[in-house]
One Martini backbone bead per residue (centre of mass of N, CA, C, O) as a GRO file, in nm:
protein
  156
    1UNK     BB    1  -3.960   0.203  -1.590
    2UNK     BB    2  -3.727  -0.013  -1.576
    3UNK     BB    3  -3.570  -0.250  -1.783
    4UNK     BB    4  -3.583  -0.614  -1.767
    5UNK     BB    5  -3.397  -0.873  -1.893
    6UNK     BB    6  -3.494  -1.222  -1.914
    7UNK     BB    7  -3.341  -1.509  -1.903
    8UNK     BB    8  -3.499  -1.805  -1.890
    9UNK     BB    9  -3.820  -1.727  -1.839
   10UNK     BB   10  -3.929  -2.050  -1.874
   11UNK     BB   11  -3.777  -2.130  -1.638
   12UNK     BB   12  -3.694  -2.158  -1.317
   13UNK     BB   13  -3.500  -1.912  -1.266
   14UNK     BB   14  -3.603  -1.695  -1.466
   15UNK     BB   15  -3.903  -1.724  -1.380
   16UNK     BB   16  -3.858  -1.625  -1.085
   17UNK     BB   17  -3.743  -1.347  -1.162
   18UNK     BB   18  -3.991  -1.246  -1.334
   19UNK     BB   19  -4.207  -1.273  -1.105
   20UNK     BB   20  -4.071  -1.092  -0.897
   21UNK     BB   21  -4.064  -0.835  -1.066
   22UNK     BB   22  -4.364  -0.820  -1.115
   23UNK     BB   23  -4.451  -0.814  -0.806
   24UNK     BB   24  -4.295  -0.556  -0.736
   25UNK     BB   25  -4.321  -0.319  -0.982
   26UNK     BB   26  -4.039  -0.150  -1.056
   27UNK     BB   27  -4.043  -0.319  -1.324
   28UNK     BB   28  -3.992  -0.405  -1.631
   29UNK     BB   29  -4.055  -0.701  -1.833
   30UNK     BB   30  -3.840  -0.902  -2.038
   31UNK     BB   31  -3.911  -1.212  -2.179
   32UNK     BB   32  -3.699  -1.470  -2.276
   33UNK     BB   33  -3.760  -1.688  -2.566
   34UNK     BB   34  -3.799  -1.947  -2.802
   35UNK     BB   35  -4.121  -1.971  -2.694
   36UNK     BB   36  -4.382  -1.748  -2.694
   37UNK     BB   37  -4.622  -2.001  -2.688
   38UNK     BB   38  -4.576  -2.097  -2.427
   39UNK     BB   39  -4.733  -2.139  -2.134
   40UNK     BB   40  -4.521  -1.970  -1.964
   41UNK     BB   41  -4.528  -1.725  -2.154
   42UNK     BB   42  -4.833  -1.665  -2.122
   43UNK     BB   43  -4.821  -1.615  -1.820
   44UNK     BB   44  -4.623  -1.373  -1.830
   45UNK     BB   45  -4.804  -1.193  -2.008
   46UNK     BB   46  -5.049  -1.190  -1.806
   47UNK     BB   47  -4.857  -1.052  -1.580
   48UNK     BB   48  -4.692  -0.820  -1.781
   49UNK     BB   49  -4.500  -0.927  -1.981
   50UNK     BB   50  -4.264  -0.906  -2.218
   51UNK     BB   51  -4.254  -1.124  -2.492
   52UNK     BB   52  -3.958  -1.272  -2.647
   53UNK     BB   53  -3.749  -1.351  -2.882
   54UNK     BB   54  -3.464  -1.568  -2.807
   55UNK     BB   55  -3.121  -1.663  -2.903
   56UNK     BB   56  -2.802  -1.751  -2.816
   57UNK     BB   57  -2.729  -1.814  -3.137
   58UNK     BB   58  -2.870  -1.512  -3.194
   59UNK     BB   59  -2.759  -1.205  -3.191
   60UNK     BB   60  -2.996  -1.030  -3.305
   61UNK     BB   61  -3.199  -1.125  -3.083
   62UNK     BB   62  -3.040  -1.017  -2.842
   63UNK     BB   63  -3.027  -0.720  -2.923
   64UNK     BB   64  -3.326  -0.677  -2.937
   65UNK     BB   65  -3.391  -0.771  -2.636
   66UNK     BB   66  -3.173  -0.548  -2.498
   67UNK     BB   67  -3.290  -0.311  -2.611
   68UNK     BB   68  -3.350  -0.075  -2.356
   69UNK     BB   69  -3.206  -0.206  -2.125
   70UNK     BB   70  -3.096  -0.177  -1.806
   71UNK     BB   71  -3.121  -0.495  -1.746
   72UNK     BB   72  -2.979  -0.824  -1.681
   73UNK     BB   73  -3.068  -1.169  -1.662
   74UNK     BB   74  -2.839  -1.430  -1.645
   75UNK     BB   75  -2.883  -1.768  -1.794
   76UNK     BB   76  -2.789  -2.110  -1.816
   77UNK     BB   77  -2.814  -2.458  -1.973
   78UNK     BB   78  -2.616  -2.724  -1.959
   79UNK     BB   79  -2.837  -2.968  -1.979
   80UNK     BB   80  -2.916  -2.926  -2.280
   81UNK     BB   81  -2.614  -3.002  -2.404
   82UNK     BB   82  -2.372  -3.108  -2.228
   83UNK     BB   83  -2.171  -2.840  -2.292
   84UNK     BB   84  -1.922  -2.639  -2.219
   85UNK     BB   85  -1.882  -2.488  -2.486
   86UNK     BB   86  -2.172  -2.405  -2.534
   87UNK     BB   87  -2.221  -2.245  -2.276
   88UNK     BB   88  -1.996  -2.039  -2.333
   89UNK     BB   89  -2.121  -1.921  -2.589
   90UNK     BB   90  -2.389  -1.828  -2.463
   91UNK     BB   91  -2.273  -1.642  -2.237
   92UNK     BB   92  -2.100  -1.464  -2.413
   93UNK     BB   93  -2.338  -1.359  -2.590
   94UNK     BB   94  -2.475  -1.210  -2.365
   95UNK     BB   95  -2.254  -1.016  -2.290
   96UNK     BB   96  -2.200  -0.893  -2.561
   97UNK     BB   97  -2.488  -0.780  -2.602
   98UNK     BB   98  -2.489  -0.597  -2.350
   99UNK     BB   99  -2.249  -0.423  -2.433
  100UNK     BB  100  -2.368  -0.326  -2.719
  101UNK     BB  101  -2.646  -0.207  -2.563
  102UNK     BB  102  -2.580  -0.064  -2.278
  103UNK     BB  103  -2.595  -0.210  -2.022
  104UNK     BB  104  -2.596  -0.121  -1.683
  105UNK     BB  105  -2.682  -0.430  -1.574
  106UNK     BB  106  -2.547  -0.759  -1.484
  107UNK     BB  107  -2.698  -1.060  -1.390
  108UNK     BB  108  -2.514  -1.355  -1.288
  109UNK     BB  109  -2.552  -1.695  -1.294
  110UNK     BB  110  -2.335  -1.875  -1.088
  111UNK     BB  111  -2.022  -2.046  -1.022
  112UNK     BB  112  -1.769  -2.185  -0.906
  113UNK     BB  113  -1.483  -2.328  -0.962
  114UNK     BB  114  -1.401  -2.669  -1.049
  115UNK     BB  115  -1.090  -2.879  -1.022
  116UNK     BB  116  -1.122  -3.090  -0.759
  117UNK     BB  117  -1.287  -3.200  -0.932
  118UNK     BB  118  -1.408  -3.165  -1.231
  119UNK     BB  119  -1.684  -2.935  -1.331
  120UNK     BB  120  -1.823  -2.840  -1.619
  121UNK     BB  121  -2.076  -2.664  -1.519
  122UNK     BB  122  -1.880  -2.481  -1.352
  123UNK     BB  123  -1.662  -2.392  -1.554
  124UNK     BB  124  -1.838  -2.250  -1.755
  125UNK     BB  125  -1.944  -2.029  -1.571
  126UNK     BB  126  -1.665  -1.919  -1.485
  127UNK     BB  127  -1.582  -1.832  -1.772
  128UNK     BB  128  -1.812  -1.632  -1.809
  129UNK     BB  129  -1.752  -1.455  -1.566
  130UNK     BB  130  -1.466  -1.370  -1.674
  131UNK     BB  131  -1.584  -1.227  -1.918
  132UNK     BB  132  -1.758  -1.023  -1.760
  133UNK     BB  133  -1.527  -0.890  -1.608
  134UNK     BB  134  -1.370  -0.809  -1.883
  135UNK     BB  135  -1.609  -0.626  -2.026
  136UNK     BB  136  -1.721  -0.382  -1.814
  137UNK     BB  137  -1.980  -0.472  -1.715
  138UNK     BB  138  -2.190  -0.417  -1.504
  139UNK     BB  139  -2.203  -0.633  -1.201
  140UNK     BB  140  -2.361  -0.947  -1.084
  141UNK     BB  141  -2.248  -1.229  -0.914
  142UNK     BB  142  -2.446  -1.510  -0.866
  143UNK     BB  143  -2.391  -1.775  -0.631
  144UNK     BB  144  -2.549  -2.065  -0.740
  145UNK     BB  145  -2.552  -2.420  -0.660
  146UNK     BB  146  -2.854  -2.486  -0.536
  147UNK     BB  147  -3.183  -2.639  -0.554
  148UNK     BB  148  -3.465  -2.771  -0.437
  149UNK     BB  149  -3.576  -2.860  -0.714
  150UNK     BB  150  -3.363  -3.071  -0.777
  151UNK     BB  151  -3.477  -3.283  -0.578
  152UNK     BB  152  -3.757  -3.307  -0.711
  153UNK     BB  153  -3.657  -3.415  -0.985
  154UNK     BB  154  -3.520  -3.668  -0.880
  155UNK     BB  155  -3.775  -3.788  -0.741
  156UNK     BB  156  -3.973  -3.805  -1.008
   0.00000   0.00000   0.00000
């Protein structure tokens, strides 16, 4: 079975992708996380995922995590740093590691650029998407702008 490396695998979006791929059964799943001992990481491991350490700021860990992967699901979390520049660095690192490792297909969770008014967490994702397009890595740019879970978090 082809191997898919899923970034953000212990988060909402990456976690949903990892669980869907595991349920489908057509792919092996490598779940990337900074904390392989987190409860969500243990749940993914129990469901059949290979859980590995990877940090977006640590290129060698990304290369190790992407090595041998047919595909990558890439997602970043602006809200963790609240920094457009930081998110661009992280997303660019994902794309560069995928290119260096010869990943056959990169699925990038993005949104369109917002310029009037400017929306930093949209602009950063659009800048990463532009880098992905220029990289030559075969890709799908999945434009996801909002999730129902966002409402649930605000209401909590």
